[in-house]
GUKEMI-966617 format. One record per residue: residue number from 1; x, y, z of N, C-alpha, C in turn. Coordinates in steps of 0.2 Angstrom, whole numbers, plus 5000, padded with zeros to 4 digits. Last residue first. Layout:
REM GUKEMI-966617
BANU seq n_px n_py n_pz ca_px ca_py ca_pz c_px c_py c_pz
BANU NUM    X    Y    Z     X     Y     Z    X    Y    Z
...
REM end
This chain:
REM GUKEMI-966617
BANU seq n_px n_py n_pz ca_px ca_py ca_pz c_px c_py c_pz
BANU 224 5067 5063 5132  5073  5063  5136 5078 5069 5136
BANU 223 5058 5064 5122  5056  5067  5129 5062 5067 5134
BANU 222 5063 5057 5112  5062  5064  5111 5061 5068 5118
BANU 221 5061 5044 5116  5068  5047  5116 5068 5054 5115
BANU 220 5048 5043 5115  5051  5043  5122 5058 5046 5122
BANU 219 5046 5043 5101  5043  5049  5105 5046 5049 5112
BANU 218 5053 5031 5098  5056  5038  5096 5053 5044 5100
BANU 217 5045 5022 5104  5052  5023  5107 5054 5029 5104
BANU 216 5033 5024 5097  5033  5025  5104 5040 5026 5107
BANU 215 5038 5019 5084  5036  5026  5085 5035 5028 5092
BANU 214 5040 5006 5088  5046  5010  5085 5044 5017 5086
BANU 213 5027 5002 5090  5032  5002  5096 5038 5006 5094
BANU 212 5022 5003 5078  5019  5007  5083 5024 5007 5089
BANU 211 5029 4992 5072  5031  4999  5070 5028 5004 5075
BANU 210 5023 4981 5078  5031  4983  5079 5032 4990 5077
BANU 209 5010 4982 5073  5012  4982  5080 5019 4984 5082
BANU 208 5012 4981 5059  5009  4987  5062 5011 4988 5070
BANU 207 5017 4968 5059  5022  4974  5057 5019 4980 5060
BANU 206 5006 4960 5063  5013  4960  5067 5017 4966 5065
BANU 205 4996 4963 5054  4995  4965  5061 5002 4965 5065
BANU 204 5003 4970 5038  5000  4965  5043 5000 4967 5050
BANU 203 4999 4984 5028  5003  4981  5033 5000 4976 5037
BANU 202 4995 4984 5011  4992  4984  5018 4997 4981 5023
BANU 201 5002 4995 5000  5003  4988  5002 5001 4988 5010
BANU 200 4997 5008 4999  4999  5004  4993 4999 4997 4995
BANU 199 4995 5013 5011  4990  5015  5006 4991 5011 5000
BANU 198 5006 5010 5018  5000  5006  5020 4995 5007 5014
BANU 197 5016 5019 5014  5017  5012  5012 5010 5008 5013
BANU 196 5010 5031 5019  5011  5030  5012 5012 5023 5010
BANU 195 5010 5028 5033  5004  5029  5030 5004 5028 5022
BANU 194 5024 5027 5035  5020  5021  5036 5013 5022 5033
BANU 193 5027 5041 5032  5030  5035  5028 5026 5029 5029
BANU 192 5021 5047 5042  5019  5048  5035 5021 5043 5031
BANU 191 5028 5042 5053  5021  5041  5053 5019 5042 5046
BANU 190 5041 5048 5050  5040  5041  5050 5033 5039 5050
BANU 189 5038 5061 5052  5040  5059  5046 5039 5051 5045
BANU 188 5035 5061 5066  5029  5063  5061 5031 5061 5054
BANU 187 5047 5057 5072  5041  5052  5073 5035 5054 5067
BANU 186 5062 5055 5067  5057  5060  5066 5050 5056 5066
BANU 185 5074 5049 5065  5070  5048  5071 5065 5054 5072
BANU 184 5081 5048 5054  5082  5054  5057 5078 5054 5064
BANU 183 5077 5035 5050  5084  5037  5051 5085 5043 5055
BANU 182 5065 5031 5045  5066  5032  5053 5073 5034 5055
BANU 181 5066 5028 5032  5062  5034  5034 5063 5036 5042
BANU 180 5071 5016 5032  5076  5021  5031 5072 5028 5033
BANU 179 5059 5008 5031  5063  5008  5037 5068 5014 5037
BANU 178 5055 5011 5018  5051  5013  5024 5055 5013 5030
BANU 177 5065 5006 5010  5064  5013  5010 5060 5015 5016
BANU 176 5063 4992 5013  5069  4995  5015 5068 5003 5015
BANU 175 5050 4991 5007  5051  4989  5014 5057 4993 5017
BANU 174 5052 4993 4994  5049  4998  4997 5049 4997 5005
BANU 173 5069 4989 4988  5062  4987  4990 5059 4993 4994
BANU 172 5082 4992 4984  5076  4995  4980 5069 4994 4983
BANU 171 5089 4984 4993  5090  4991  4993 5084 4995 4990
BANU 170 5086 4971 4990  5083  4973  4995 5083 4981 4996
BANU 169 5095 4967 4980  5088  4969  4978 5084 4972 4983
BANU 168 5107 4963 4986  5106  4970  4983 5099 4972 4981
BANU 167 5110 4955 4999  5104  4954  4995 5103 4961 4992
BANU 166 5121 4959 5006  5120  4951  5005 5115 4950 5000
BANU 165 5120 4972 5006  5126  4969  5003 5125 4962 5002
BANU 164 5108 4974 5013  5109  4976  5006 5115 4973 5002
BANU 163 5111 4969 5025  5106  4965  5021 5107 4968 5014
BANU 162 5120 4978 5030  5122  4971  5029 5118 4968 5024
BANU 161 5112 4990 5030  5118  4990  5026 5120 4983 5025
BANU 160 5103 4985 5040  5101  4987  5033 5107 4987 5028
BANU 159 5111 4985 5051  5108  4979  5049 5106 4980 5041
BANU 158 5114 4999 5053  5119  4994  5052 5117 4987 5049
BANU 157 5101 5003 5056  5104  5006  5050 5110 5001 5048
BANU 156 5098 4996 5067  5094  4995  5061 5098 4997 5055
BANU 155 5107 5002 5076  5107  4995  5075 5104 4993 5068
BANU 154 5101 5015 5076  5108  5014  5074 5109 5006 5072
BANU 153 5089 5013 5083  5089  5015  5076 5096 5014 5073
BANU 152 5084 4999 5093  5089  5005  5092 5089 5007 5084
BANU 151 5073 4991 5094  5078  4992  5100 5082 4998 5099
BANU 150 5065 4991 5083  5062  4992  5090 5067 4993 5095
BANU 149 5074 4989 5074  5072  4995  5074 5068 4996 5081
BANU 148 5076 4975 5074  5081  4979  5076 5079 4986 5078
BANU 147 5063 4972 5069  5065  4970  5076 5071 4974 5078
BANU 146 5065 4977 5056  5060  4979  5060 5061 4978 5068
BANU 145 5075 4968 5052  5076  4975  5052 5071 4978 5057
BANU 144 5067 4956 5051  5073  4956  5055 5075 4963 5057
BANU 143 5058 4959 5042  5056  4958  5048 5062 4958 5053
BANU 142 5067 4961 5030  5062  4966  5033 5060 4965 5040
BANU 141 5072 4948 5029  5076  4953  5031 5072 4959 5033
BANU 140 5060 4942 5025  5063  4940  5031 5068 4945 5034
BANU 139 5057 4948 5013  5052  4948  5019 5055 4947 5025
BANU 138 5068 4944 5005  5067  4951  5007 5062 4952 5013
BANU 137 5067 4931 5003  5072  4933  5008 5071 4940 5010
BANU 136 5059 4928 4993  5056  4929  4999 5061 4931 5005
BANU 135 5067 4927 4982  5064  4933  4983 5061 4934 4990
BANU 134 5072 4913 4984  5076  4919  4984 5073 4926 4986
BANU 133 5065 4902 4981  5064  4905  4987 5067 4912 4988
BANU 132 5070 4897 4969  5063  4897  4970 5061 4902 4976
BANU 131 5084 4896 4971  5081  4901  4966 5074 4902 4967
BANU 130 5091 4896 4987  5086  4893  4983 5084 4898 4978
BANU 129 5099 4904 4995  5102  4898  4992 5097 4894 4987
BANU 128 5090 4913 5001  5095  4915  4996 5098 4910 4992
BANU 127 5085 4906 5011  5081  4907  5005 5085 4909 5000
BANU 126 5095 4906 5021  5093  4900  5018 5089 4901 5011
BANU 125 5094 4920 5024  5100  4917  5021 5099 4910 5018
BANU 124 5082 4920 5030  5083  4924  5024 5089 4921 5021
BANU 123 5084 4912 5041  5079  4909  5036 5080 4913 5030
BANU 122 5093 4920 5048  5095  4913  5046 5090 4910 5041
BANU 121 5085 4931 5051  5091  4932  5047 5093 4925 5044
BANU 120 5075 4926 5059  5073  4929  5052 5080 4930 5048
BANU 119 5083 4921 5070  5079  4917  5066 5077 4920 5059
BANU 118 5089 4933 5075  5093  4927  5073 5089 4923 5068
BANU 117 5077 4941 5078  5082  4943  5073 5086 4937 5070
BANU 116 5072 4934 5089  5068  4935  5082 5073 4936 5077
BANU 115 5082 4935 5098  5080  4928  5096 5076 4929 5089
BANU 114 5082 4949 5100  5088  4945  5098 5086 4938 5095
BANU 113 5069 4952 5105  5071  4954  5098 5077 4950 5096
BANU 112 5058 4949 5114  5064  4945  5113 5067 4946 5106
BANU 111 5045 4954 5115  5051  4959  5115 5058 4955 5116
BANU 110 5035 4947 5111  5037  4947  5118 5043 4950 5120
BANU 109 5035 4949 5098  5030  4951  5101 5031 4952 5109
BANU 108 5047 4941 5095  5047  4948  5094 5041 4952 5098
BANU 107 5042 4928 5098  5047  4931  5101 5048 4938 5101
BANU 106 5032 4927 5088  5030  4928  5095 5036 4930 5099
BANU 105 5040 4927 5076  5034  4931  5077 5033 4933 5084
BANU 104 5049 4916 5079  5052  4923  5078 5046 4928 5079
BANU 103 5040 4905 5079  5044  4907  5085 5047 4914 5085
BANU 102 5035 4906 5066  5031  4907  5072 5034 4909 5078
BANU 101 5047 4903 5060  5044  4909  5059 5039 4911 5064
BANU 100 5048 4889 5064  5053  4894  5066 5051 4901 5065
BANU  99 5038 4883 5056  5038  4883  5064 5042 4889 5067
BANU  98 5043 4885 5044  5037  4888  5045 5036 4888 5053
BANU  97 5055 4878 5045  5056  4886  5044 5049 4889 5046
BANU  96 5051 4865 5045  5054  4868  5051 5054 4875 5050
BANU  95 5045 4864 5032  5041  4864  5038 5044 4866 5044
BANU  94 5057 4865 5025  5052  4870  5024 5047 4870 5030
BANU  93 5065 4855 5029  5067  4861  5031 5062 4866 5030
BANU  92 5066 4841 5034  5060  4844  5032 5061 4851 5033
BANU  91 5075 4832 5040  5077  4836  5035 5071 4839 5031
BANU  90 5071 4827 5051  5068  4823  5045 5071 4827 5039
BANU  89 5076 4835 5060  5078  4829  5061 5076 4824 5055
BANU  88 5068 4846 5057  5075  4846  5055 5078 4839 5055
BANU  87 5056 4842 5064  5056  4843  5057 5063 4843 5054
BANU  86 5061 4844 5077  5059  4837  5075 5059 4837 5067
BANU  85 5063 4858 5078  5069  4853  5079 5067 4846 5076
BANU  84 5050 4862 5076  5055  4864  5071 5061 4859 5072
BANU  83 5044 4857 5088  5042  4855  5081 5047 4856 5076
BANU  82 5051 4866 5097  5052  4858  5097 5050 4855 5091
BANU  81 5046 4878 5093  5053  4877  5093 5054 4869 5093
BANU  80 5032 4876 5096  5034  4877  5089 5042 4876 5088
BANU  79 5034 4875 5110  5031  4870  5106 5033 4870 5099
BANU  78 5039 4888 5114  5042  4882  5115 5040 4876 5111
BANU  77 5029 4896 5109  5035  4897  5106 5039 4890 5108
BANU  76 5018 4892 5117  5018  4891  5110 5024 4892 5107
BANU  75 5023 4896 5129  5022  4889  5128 5021 4888 5121
BANU  74 5022 4910 5127  5028  4907  5129 5028 4900 5128
BANU  73 5009 4913 5124  5014  4913  5119 5021 4910 5121
BANU  72 4994 4908 5127  5001  4907  5131 5006 4907 5126
BANU  71 4981 4908 5123  4985  4914  5122 4991 4914 5126
BANU  70 4973 4897 5122  4975  4899  5128 4979 4905 5129
BANU  69 4969 4896 5108  4964  4895  5113 4966 4898 5120
BANU  68 4980 4899 5100  4974  4901  5098 4968 4901 5103
BANU  67 4992 4895 5106  4992  4901  5102 4985 4903 5101
BANU  66 4990 4883 5112  4993  4888  5116 4992 4895 5113
BANU  65 4986 4876 5100  4981  4877  5106 4983 4882 5111
BANU  64 4997 4876 5093  4991  4880  5090 4986 4881 5096
BANU  63 5006 4868 5100  5007  4875  5099 5001 4879 5097
BANU  62 5000 4856 5098  5000  4859  5105 5001 4866 5104
BANU  61 5002 4855 5084  4995  4855  5087 4995 4858 5094
BANU  60 5016 4854 5084  5012  4860  5081 5005 4860 5084
BANU  59 5018 4842 5091  5020  4849  5094 5017 4855 5091
BANU  58 5013 4833 5081  5010  4833  5088 5012 4840 5092
BANU  57 5022 4835 5071  5015  4837  5070 5011 4838 5077
BANU  56 5034 4830 5077  5033  4837  5075 5026 4840 5074
BANU  55 5030 4817 5079  5032  4821  5085 5031 4828 5083
BANU  54 5029 4813 5065  5023  4812  5070 5024 4817 5076
BANU  53 5042 4816 5061  5036  4820  5058 5030 4819 5062
BANU  52 5049 4806 5068  5050  4814  5069 5045 4818 5067
BANU  51 5047 4794 5062  5043  4796  5068 5044 4803 5070
BANU  50 5056 4793 5052  5050  4796  5050 5045 4797 5056
BANU  49 5066 4787 5059  5067  4794  5058 5060 4797 5056
BANU  48 5061 4774 5058  5061  4777  5065 5062 4785 5064
BANU  47 5061 4772 5044  5055  4772  5048 5055 4775 5054
BANU  46 5075 4772 5042  5071  4777  5039 5064 4777 5042
BANU  45 5078 4760 5049  5081  4767  5051 5077 4772 5049
BANU  44 5072 4751 5042  5069  4752  5048 5072 4758 5051
BANU  43 5080 4752 5030  5072  4753  5030 5070 4755 5037
BANU  42 5092 4749 5034  5091  4755  5032 5083 4757 5032
BANU  41 5100 4739 5043  5093  4739  5041 5091 4747 5040
BANU  40 5112 4737 5049  5112  4737  5041 5104 4737 5039
BANU  39 5114 4739 5062  5112  4732  5060 5111 4732 5052
BANU  38 5117 4752 5061  5122  4748  5063 5121 4741 5061
BANU  37 5104 4757 5059  5109  4758  5054 5115 4753 5055
BANU  36 5098 4754 5071  5096  4750  5065 5101 4751 5059
BANU  35 5105 4763 5079  5106  4756  5080 5104 4752 5074
BANU  34 5100 4775 5074  5107  4774  5073 5108 4766 5074
BANU  33 5086 4773 5077  5088  4774  5070 5096 4772 5069
BANU  32 5086 4774 5091  5084  4768  5088 5086 4768 5080
BANU  31 5091 4787 5092  5095  4782  5094 5093 4775 5091
BANU  30 5080 4794 5087  5086  4795  5084 5091 4789 5085
BANU  29 5070 4791 5096  5069  4789  5089 5076 4789 5085
BANU  28 5075 4797 5107  5075  4789  5107 5074 4787 5100
BANU  27 5075 4810 5104  5081  4807  5105 5081 4799 5105
BANU  26 5061 4812 5103  5065  4812  5097 5072 4809 5098
BANU  25 5058 4810 5116  5055  4805  5111 5060 4806 5105
BANU  24 5062 4820 5125  5066  4815  5124 5064 4810 5119
BANU  23 5052 4830 5127  5057  4831  5122 5061 4825 5120
BANU  22 5036 4823 5131  5043  4824  5133 5047 4825 5126
BANU  21 5023 4820 5130  5025  4824  5135 5032 4826 5136
BANU  20 5020 4811 5119  5015  4816  5121 5017 4821 5126
BANU  19 5031 4802 5119  5030  4807  5113 5025 4812 5115
BANU  18 5034 4793 5128  5036  4799  5129 5034 4805 5124
BANU  17 5030 4781 5122  5027  4783  5128 5028 4790 5130
BANU  16 5038 4781 5110  5030  4781  5110 5027 4783 5116
BANU  15 5050 4779 5116  5048  4785  5112 5041 4786 5112
BANU  14 5050 4767 5121  5051  4772  5126 5048 4779 5122
BANU  13 5049 4759 5110  5043  4759  5115 5044 4765 5119
BANU  12 5061 4762 5104  5055  4764  5100 5049 4764 5105
BANU  11 5070 4757 5113  5070  4764  5112 5063 4767 5108
BANU  10 5067 4744 5112  5066  4747  5118 5065 4755 5117
BANU   9 5071 4741 5099  5064  4740  5100 5062 4744 5107
BANU   8 5085 4743 5101  5081  4748  5096 5074 4747 5097
BANU   7 5088 4733 5110  5088  4740  5112 5085 4745 5107
BANU   6 5086 4722 5101  5082  4723  5107 5082 4730 5110
BANU   5 5096 4724 5092  5089  4724  5090 5084 4725 5096
BANU   4 5107 4723 5100  5105  4730  5097 5098 4730 5094
BANU   3 5106 4710 5104  5106  4715  5109 5104 4722 5106
BANU   2 5108 4704 5091  5102  4703  5095 5101 4708 5100
BANU   1 5122 4708 5089  5116  4710  5084 5109 4709 5088
REM end
C-alpha cells in the first residue's frame, strides 16, 4: 500500500515536470490514477485524471501559437492531436472533437486527405448517435466528401453513396448536390454550381480553397 502511494506521488511529480514538453505526462497521470484506484482512493484517481484537462489546454495553447503566430501547420496538427488525446482521457468528447476538427482542417490543407477523411467521418458518425448533434453530421460528411473530391471524383461518388445510406437527409442537402455537380468533371458546370451555392450560403475559406483545388484537378485531367 505504502509503495503504491509513493509510486503514485512519483508519477504525479514526473507528470508535472514533463507537462510542458512531453507526451508522457498523460501516461504518468493515467498510471497515477490506476494506482490510486488500486488503493481504493477514487477521489485521488479522479483528481489525477482531471490533470488531463490541464495538459489538453496546454497543448491547445501551443497549437494556437503554431497556428496563428508561427504558421507551422505540421506542429499545430501535432499539438491539437495531443490535446484531443488528453481530452479523450477525460471523456471530454466535445472538446476532443473540436481539436480533431482542427487536425482534419489542416491535414486537408497539407493534402493529407486520408487523415482528414477519417476524422470527418468518425466525428460525423459520432454526431449521428446524438439527437442534439445529429444535424451537424451533414457538415462533417460534406467536408469528408470534399476531401475525397480533391483526390478523385469516383472516390467522392462512392463516399457520397455511403453517406446517403448512413444519413438519408444528406441526399437532399445543398452540399450534396453541389458535390454531385462535379460528377461529369465539367469544370465550367462545376464553377457555375459553386457560384450558385455561394450566392445563397457563403462558402468558408477552407471549402473555397478545397473546391479550387478540385477545379484545378479537373482542368489538369482535361489536358491529359
